[in-house]
C-alpha positions in Angstrom: 5.1 -6.6 -18.8 6.4 -4.4 -21.5 10.1 -4.4 -22.0 12.1 -1.7 -23.9 15.8 -2.3 -24.3 18.2 0.4 -25.6 22.0 0.4 -25.8 23.5 3.8 -26.0 26.4 4.8 -28.2 28.4 8.0 -28.8 25.5 9.4 -30.9 22.7 8.6 -28.5 24.7 9.7 -25.5 23.6 13.2 -26.4 20.0 12.2 -25.7 20.6 10.4 -22.5 17.8 10.0 -19.9 20.1 11.4 -17.2 21.3 14.9 -17.0 24.8 13.9 -16.0 24.9 11.4 -18.8 23.9 14.1 -21.3 26.8 16.3 -20.1 29.2 13.4 -20.3 28.0 12.6 -23.8 28.5 16.1 -25.0 32.0 16.3 -23.3 33.1 13.0 -24.9 32.0 14.2 -28.3 33.9 17.5 -27.8 37.0 15.7 -26.7 36.9 13.4 -29.7 36.5 16.4 -32.0 39.5 18.1 -30.4 41.6 15.0 -30.6 40.6 14.5 -34.2 41.5 18.1 -35.0 45.0 17.7 -33.4 45.6 14.4 -35.2 44.7 15.9 -38.6 46.9 18.9 -38.0 49.9 16.7 -37.1 49.3 14.5 -40.2 49.1 17.6 -42.4 52.4 19.0 -41.0 54.3 15.7 -41.6 53.1 15.3 -45.2 53.4 19.0 -46.0 49.9 19.1 -47.5 46.9 21.2 -46.6 44.6 19.8 -43.9 41.5 19.9 -46.1 43.2 17.6 -48.5 43.8 14.9 -45.9 41.2 12.1 -46.0 38.9 12.0 -43.0 38.8 8.7 -40.9 35.7 7.6 -39.0 35.9 7.9 -35.3 34.5 5.2 -33.0 33.9 5.0 -29.2 33.0 1.9 -27.2 30.0 2.8 -24.9 30.8 2.6 -21.2 28.8 -0.1 -19.3 26.8 2.3 -17.3 25.2 3.6 -20.4 23.5 0.3 -21.2 20.0 0.4 -19.8 16.6 -1.4 -20.1 13.2 0.0 -19.3 10.8 -2.5 -17.9 7.1 -1.4 -17.4 4.7 -3.1 -15.1 1.2 -2.0 -14.1 -2.4 -2.2 -15.0 -5.6 -0.3 -15.9 -8.3 -1.2 -13.5 -12.0 -0.4 -13.9 -14.0 -1.3 -10.8 -17.7 -1.2 -10.2 -19.6 -1.8 -6.9 -23.2 -1.9 -5.8 -23.9 -1.9 -2.1 -27.3 -2.7 -0.8 -28.2 -2.0 2.9 -24.6 -1.9 4.2 -26.0 0.5 6.8 -28.0 -2.6 7.9 -31.2 -0.4 8.2 -30.3 -0.1 11.9 -30.7 3.7 12.1 -28.1 6.3 13.2 -25.3 6.0 15.7 -25.6 8.2 18.8 -22.6 10.6 18.5 -22.7 11.5 14.8 -26.4 10.7 14.2 -25.4 9.1 11.0 -25.8 5.5 9.6 -22.8 3.2 9.8 -22.5 3.2 6.0 -23.5 5.9 3.5 -27.1 5.9 2.3 -28.8 7.8 -0.5 -28.4 11.5 0.4 -31.8 12.5 -1.0 -33.6 10.2 1.4 -36.3 7.7 0.8 -36.5 4.0 1.5 -33.8 3.0 -0.9 -30.7 1.8 0.8 -28.6 1.1 -2.3 -25.5 3.1 -3.3 -22.9 2.4 -5.9 -19.4 3.3 -7.1 -17.6 3.1 -10.4 -14.0 4.1 -10.5 -10.7 3.6 -12.4 -7.0 3.6 -11.9 -4.0 3.4 -14.3 -1.0 2.2 -12.3 2.5 2.5 -14.0 5.5 0.9 -12.4 8.5 1.5 -14.5 11.9 0.1 -13.7 15.0 1.5 -15.3 17.9 -1.0 -15.2 21.3 0.8 -15.8 24.2 -1.5 -16.6 24.2 -4.7 -14.6 23.8 -3.4 -11.0 21.6 -0.3 -10.8 17.8 -0.1 -10.9 15.5 2.8 -10.4 11.8 2.1 -9.6 8.6 4.2 -9.5 4.9 3.7 -8.8 2.7 6.3 -10.5 -1.0 6.2 -10.3 -3.0 8.1 -12.9 -6.7 8.8 -12.4 -6.3 7.1 -9.0 -9.7 5.9 -7.9 -11.3 8.7 -9.9 -15.0 8.1 -10.1 -16.9 7.9 -13.4 -18.6 11.2 -14.1 -16.9 12.9 -11.1 -15.2 15.6 -13.2 -17.7 17.1 -15.6 -16.7 20.3 -17.3 -19.4 22.3 -15.4 -17.3 22.1 -12.2 -16.9 24.5 -10.6 -20.1 26.2 -11.7 -22.6 28.7 -10.5 -25.4 27.4 -12.7 -25.8 24.0 -10.9 -26.9 22.5 -14.2 -25.0 19.2 -14.5 -27.0 18.3 -17.6 -25.0 20.9 -19.5 -21.7 18.9 -19.3 -20.0 18.1 -22.6 -16.7 16.5 -21.5 -15.0 14.8 -18.6 -12.0 17.0 -17.7 -8.8 16.3 -15.9 -9.0 16.3 -12.0 -7.3 19.3 -10.4 -6.9 19.4 -6.6 -8.9 22.3 -5.1 -10.8 22.9 -8.3 -12.9 19.9 -9.3 -11.4 17.1 -7.2 -9.7 16.3 -3.9 -6.4 15.3 -5.5 -4.6 15.8 -8.8 -4.8 13.5 -11.8 -1.3 12.0 -11.3 0.0 10.8 -8.0 3.6 9.7 -7.6 3.5 7.3 -4.7 7.0 5.7 -4.7 10.4 6.4 -6.2 13.5 4.5 -5.1 16.7 2.9 -6.4 18.7 -0.1 -5.6 22.2 -1.2 -6.5 23.7 -4.8 -6.4 26.9 -4.5 -4.4 29.4 -7.4 -4.0 28.0 -8.2 -0.6 24.3 -7.3 -1.0 21.6 -4.9 -2.3 21.4 -1.3 -1.1 18.0 0.4 -1.6 17.0 4.0 -0.8 14.1 6.3 -1.5 10.3 6.2 -0.9 9.5 2.6 -1.2 6.9 0.0 -0.3 7.4 -3.4 1.3 10.4 -4.9 -0.6 8.6 -8.3 -0.4 5.1 -9.5 0.2 5.8 -10.5 3.7 4.0 -13.6 4.9 0.2 -13.6 4.6 0.1 -9.9 4.2 -2.1 -9.1 7.2 0.7 -7.1 8.9 3.0 -5.9 6.1 1.4 -5.5 2.7 2.8 -3.8 -0.4 -0.7 -3.2 -1.9 -0.1 -5.0 -5.2 -3.5 -6.7 -5.6 -6.0 -5.3 -8.1 -8.5 -4.3 -5.5 -5.9 -2.9 -3.1 -6.1 0.8 -2.3 -3.5 1.3 0.4 -0.1 -0.5 0.6 2.9 0.3 2.8 5.2 3.1 1.8 8.0 4.8 3.7 11.2 6.9 3.2 13.8 4.2 3.8 17.3 3.1 3.4 17.7 -0.7 3.4 20.5 -3.2 3.0 19.8 -6.8 2.1 22.6 -9.4 2.5 22.3 -13.1 1.5 23.7 -15.3 4.3 23.5 -19.1 4.3 20.5 -19.3 2.0 18.7 -16.6 4.0 18.1 -12.9 3.3 19.0 -10.5 6.1 17.7 -7.0 5.8 18.6 -4.0 8.0 16.5 -0.9 7.4 16.2 2.7 8.6 13.0 4.7 8.0 12.4 8.3 8.7 8.7 7.8 9.4 7.9 11.5 10.1 9.8 14.7 10.4 9.3 18.4 10.7 8.7 21.3 11.3 10.5 22.3 8.1 11.7 25.7 6.7 12.7 26.2 3.1 15.0 29.3 2.8 16.1 28.1 -0.6 15.4 24.9 -2.6 16.3 22.4 0.1 14.0 21.9 3.1 15.6 22.1 6.5 14.3 20.1 9.5 14.5 22.7 12.3 14.2 20.1 15.1 15.7 16.7 14.6 14.4 15.5 18.0 10.8 15.6 16.7 11.6 13.0 14.0 10.0 9.6 14.2 12.8 7.1 13.6 12.2 3.5 12.8 14.8 0.8 12.8 14.0 -2.7 11.5 15.8 -6.1 11.0 14.4 -9.1 9.2 15.7 -12.6 8.5 13.8 -14.7 5.9 14.0 -17.8 3.9 12.0 -16.9 0.8 12.3 -18.5 -2.7 11.2 -16.8 -5.8 7.8 -17.8 -7.3 9.6 -19.7 -10.1 11.8 -21.6 -7.6 8.8 -22.5 -5.5 7.0 -23.9 -8.5 10.1 -26.0 -9.5 10.4 -27.5 -6.0 6.7 -28.4 -5.9 6.8 -30.0 -9.4 9.8 -32.0 -8.3 7.8 -33.3 -5.3 10.0 -31.5 -2.7 8.7 -30.0 0.5 8.6 -26.2 0.4 9.6 -24.5 3.6 9.5 -20.7 3.9 9.8 -18.6 7.1 10.9 -15.2 8.4 11.3 -13.1 11.5 10.8 -9.3 11.5 11.5 -6.9 14.3 11.3 -3.1 14.4 11.8 -0.3 16.9 10.4 3.2 16.7 11.1 6.3 18.8 10.3 10.0 19.0 11.6 12.4 21.6 9.7 15.7 20.9 6.6 16.6 18.9 5.1 19.8 17.5 1.3 19.1 17.5 0.6 22.2 15.4 2.8 20.9 12.6 0.0 18.4 11.5 -2.9 20.9 12.0 -4.3 23.3 9.4 -1.8 26.1 8.7 1.0 24.2 10.4 3.2 24.0 7.3 3.5 27.8 7.0 3.7 29.0 10.6 7.0 29.5 12.6 7.9 27.4 15.7 9.6 28.1 19.0 10.4 26.1 22.1 6.9 26.6 23.5 5.4 24.7 20.6 6.9 21.4 21.5 5.9 18.6 23.9 8.1 15.8 25.3 6.4 13.0 23.5 8.9 10.2 24.6 7.5 7.6 22.2 8.9 4.1 22.1 7.4 1.0 20.4 8.4 -2.4 19.3 6.8 -4.6 16.6 7.6 -8.2 15.9 6.4 -10.7 13.4 7.0 -14.5 12.8 5.9 -16.3 9.7 6.0 -20.0 8.7 4.8 -21.7 5.5 5.0 -25.5 4.7 3.9 -26.8 1.4 4.2 -30.5 0.6 2.3 -32.2 -2.2 -1.3 -31.0 -2.0 -1.0 -30.0 1.7 -0.3 -26.3 2.6 -0.1 -24.8 6.1 0.7 -21.2 7.0 1.0 -19.4 10.3 1.9 -15.8 11.1 1.8 -14.0 14.4 2.5 -10.3 15.1 2.7 -8.0 18.1 3.0 -4.3 18.8 4.1 -3.1 22.3 4.5 0.6 22.9 4.6 3.5 25.3 3.9 7.2 24.8 5.3 9.2 27.8 3.1 12.2 27.2 0.2 12.0 24.7 -0.9 15.7 25.1 -1.5 17.8 22.0 -1.5 21.0 24.0 2.0 22.4 24.7 2.3 23.4 28.3 -0.4 20.9 29.5 1.0 17.5 30.3 -0.7 14.2 30.7 1.1 12.6 33.6 0.0 9.1 32.9 1.7 7.3 30.0 -0.2 5.7 27.2 0.5 2.0 26.7 -0.2 -0.4 23.9 -0.2 -4.2 23.9 -1.5 -5.6 20.7 -1.6 -9.1 19.2 -2.7 -10.4 15.9 -2.4 -13.6 13.9 -3.6 -15.7 11.0 -3.4 -19.5 10.6 -4.6 -21.5 7.5 -4.7 -25.1 6.4 -5.4 -26.0 2.7 -5.4 -29.2 0.7 -5.5 -29.4 -3.1 -6.8 -32.6 -4.7 -5.7 -34.0 -7.9 -8.8 -32.7 -9.5 -9.0 -28.9 -9.9 -10.5 -28.5 -6.4 -9.1 -27.2 -3.2 -10.4 -26.8 0.4 -9.0 -24.2 2.8 -9.7 -23.1 6.4 -8.4 -19.8 7.7 -8.6 -18.4 11.3 -7.7 -14.9 12.2 -7.7 -12.9 15.4 -6.8 -9.3 16.4 -6.7 -8.1 20.0 -9.2 -5.5 21.1 -9.8 -2.5 23.4 -12.8 -2.3 25.7 -13.5 1.3 24.7 -16.7 1.9 22.6 -16.1 1.5 18.8 -13.5 -0.5 16.8 -11.0 2.3 16.4 -10.2 1.8 12.7 -11.3 5.3 11.5 -12.2 7.6 14.3 -14.1 10.1 12.1 -13.2 12.9 14.5 -15.0 11.1 17.4 -12.6 11.6 20.4 -15.1 10.4 23.0 -17.3 7.6 21.5 -20.4 6.5 23.3 -22.1 3.2 23.7 -23.7 2.4 20.3 -21.0 4.0 18.1 -19.3 1.9 15.4 -16.0 3.7 15.7 -14.1 6.3 17.6 -10.8 7.0 19.4 -9.8 4.2 21.8 -7.9 6.5 24.0 -9.8 8.6 26.6 -7.4 10.6 28.9 -7.1 10.6 31.8 -9.2 7.6 32.7 -8.4 5.3 29.7 -4.8 5.3 28.7 -4.5 2.1 26.7 -4.5 1.4 23.0 -4.7 -2.4 22.7 -6.7 -3.0 19.5 -4.5 -4.6 16.8 -5.4 -3.6 13.3 -4.9 -5.8 10.2 -3.6 -4.1 7.1 -6.7 -2.7 5.2 -5.5 -4.4 2.0 -5.8 -7.8 3.6 -9.3 -8.7 2.4 -11.0 -11.3 4.5 -14.5 -10.7 3.1 -16.5 -8.4 0.9 -18.7 -6.6 3.3 -18.2 -6.7 7.1 -14.5 -6.3 7.7 -13.6 -4.7 4.4 -16.5 -2.1 4.0 -18.4 -1.7 7.3 -15.6 -1.8 9.8 -12.7 -1.1 7.5 -10.1 -3.7 8.7 -10.0 -6.7 11.0 -9.6 -5.5 14.6 -11.0 -6.4 18.0 -12.3 -9.6 16.6 -12.0 -13.3 15.6 -13.1 -14.9 12.4 -13.1 -18.3 10.8 -13.2 -18.6 7.0 -13.6 -22.0 5.4 -13.6 -21.9 1.6 -13.8 -24.1 -1.5 -12.0 -23.3 -4.7 -12.6 -24.8 -8.1 -10.3 -24.4 -11.1 -8.6 -23.2 -13.0 -10.5 -24.7 -15.9 -9.1 -24.1 -19.4 -5.7 -23.4 -20.7 -2.8 -21.5 -19.1 -3.7 -18.2 -20.8 -7.5 -18.7 -21.0 -9.0 -20.0 -17.8 -11.7 -19.5 -15.1 -11.8 -20.3 -11.4 -14.5 -20.0 -8.8 -14.4 -19.7 -5.0 -17.1 -20.0 -2.3 -16.3 -18.8 1.2 -18.2 -18.6 4.5 -17.0 -16.2 7.2 -18.2 -16.3 10.9 -17.1 -13.2 12.8 -17.2 -12.2 16.5 -15.8 -9.3 18.5 -13.4 -9.7 21.4 -15.1 -7.1 23.6 -18.9 -6.6 23.6 -18.4 -3.0 24.6 -16.8 -2.3 21.2 -19.9 -3.1 19.2 -22.9 -0.9 18.6 -25.2 -3.6 20.0 -23.0 -4.4 23.1 -22.8 -8.1 22.0 -19.9 -10.1 20.6 -21.7 -11.8 17.8 -21.1 -9.8 14.6 -22.6 -12.1 12.0 -22.1 -14.5 9.1 -21.2 -13.8 5.5 -21.2 -15.8 2.3 -19.0 -14.6 -0.6 -18.8 -16.0 -4.1 -16.0 -15.2 -6.5 -15.4 -15.8 -10.2 -12.3 -14.8 -12.2 -11.9 -15.2 -15.9 -8.6 -14.7 -17.6 -8.4 -14.0 -21.3 -4.7 -14.0 -22.2 -2.2 -12.8 -19.6 -3.1 -9.2 -20.2 -6.8 -9.2 -19.5 -9.0 -10.6 -16.7 -12.5 -10.1 -15.2 -13.3 -10.6 -11.6 -16.8 -10.8 -10.1 -17.6 -11.0 -6.4 -21.0 -11.3 -4.7 -21.6 -11.3 -1.0 -24.4 -11.6 1.6 -23.9 -10.6 5.2 -26.4 -11.5 7.9 -25.6 -9.3 11.0 -25.7 -10.5 14.5 -26.7 -9.0 17.8 -23.5 -6.9 17.8 -25.2 -4.5 15.3 -28.5 -4.1 17.1 -29.6 -0.5 17.7 -30.3 -0.4 21.4 -31.5 3.2 21.6 -34.1 2.8 18.9 -34.7 -0.9 19.5 -34.0 -1.8 15.9 -32.7 -5.2 14.6 -30.1 -5.0 11.8 -31.1 -6.2 8.3 -29.0 -8.3 5.9 -26.6 -6.6 3.4 -25.5 -7.4 -0.1 -22.6 -6.4 -2.2 -21.6 -6.9 -5.9 -18.1 -6.0 -7.3 -16.9 -6.3 -10.9 -13.3 -5.6 -11.8 -11.9 -5.3 -15.4 -8.1 -5.4 -15.4 -5.9 -4.6 -18.4 -2.4 -5.6 -17.4 0.8 -4.3 -18.9 
């Protein structure tokens, strides 16, 4: 973390970081000059001497507390390289898209190896103003930009990539899918006498529980994270934190007659209300308790309610941002859903146990996307997910851990993580929509957060997230070996995975396979570390290609991450 601390005075108020502060600084200086002039004139009149003969006295002004600020900067530069061998499992194409389940070399051939090399500079500045106010941001620069993906010959009519001389800045719609700088979060909080009030586009305020349900995406290999436009109030009560939150999850259609956008139909807003109660100590407090031999007990309850009355389906379609809307463009969505989560952690000596359970129950009164055409049967969702783990750390630098996770499924073909435009998946497809009106009106597959990484290949890369499945993950961890700032640790994990419904898998069987993952992390000073992961996945009958009568082949993956921390 880089920390810059600056205390403003009458002189530096003119260069304030805030526009209002700058105006106030200029006004204060003008007022002082005016008072000084009046004072000099009065003194000259009393002494009956010319004003320019009166000696000047230095003026001073005590800075007001709100002008004291500190700039704290967190973040990292990440360079990540991956090599994936046979993640398509050499099982041939799926029936609907006629494509493999994972990208293969586009030029064809028998090689099933693809690779990726990308980077990201994440800046997370926090401006502390006075003793109570903080403003936060998350800014990603060159976010997941691939090495060599922006040569200066793009766009080009010559098609000669060998002519490139430089790597140029990504520009959305020109040589990249998004711009070079992406502002992902911006919010503020203020410490009031009774609690903390936060507002803006923010992520999860805390890393809730295990992270399989609510995840702020802070890990080096994370690519998602939770963000929302929220207002939250956190109040400490009896050694617990009680948080009430409102989130405007979606809104529109909008019109912008001037600078400020106007939401023309508030009933189409997706409103989310949440309440949580948690007993969570800071990492420093947790370490102090464990060093003192005390039992660490952490827990929390989270509940949220979401509703939407109307919806304008065209708003999210191409051209929807610029068209006009009338009463005939809306449907009576009548959405209501409830989500709940319970988390418990007990850590005593070398023993550590953790349990988290989550559920989502919802109803969509009318799921149609065609105004004027109603689906008379409501869509229902009953989803369950959970993670449980037991770990024990010996006096030697060695720990053993067993984790079990499960996510409810839906009997429709495919897993339902990324539909890829497949609205009616067929038997043998890896993915697709889990809702098929009018016959199938249920969405029962619970999805883990994609930044909750169980393995390196199956759930993370092939399927995309844990859903419609059960896994067991025993692991051994060795280390850290070395000093506090220069150390290395290793981990070996075995993951056995199965599907809940055989109808969800391409091979119409529940056995998904086994995976072995090996990890090594080397830290050289707090500001630099190297992470290396290697995995082998042996697929089960759930990935067999029934149409072509092909058995799946094993897959391998290698990932190397260089991290330069701020």
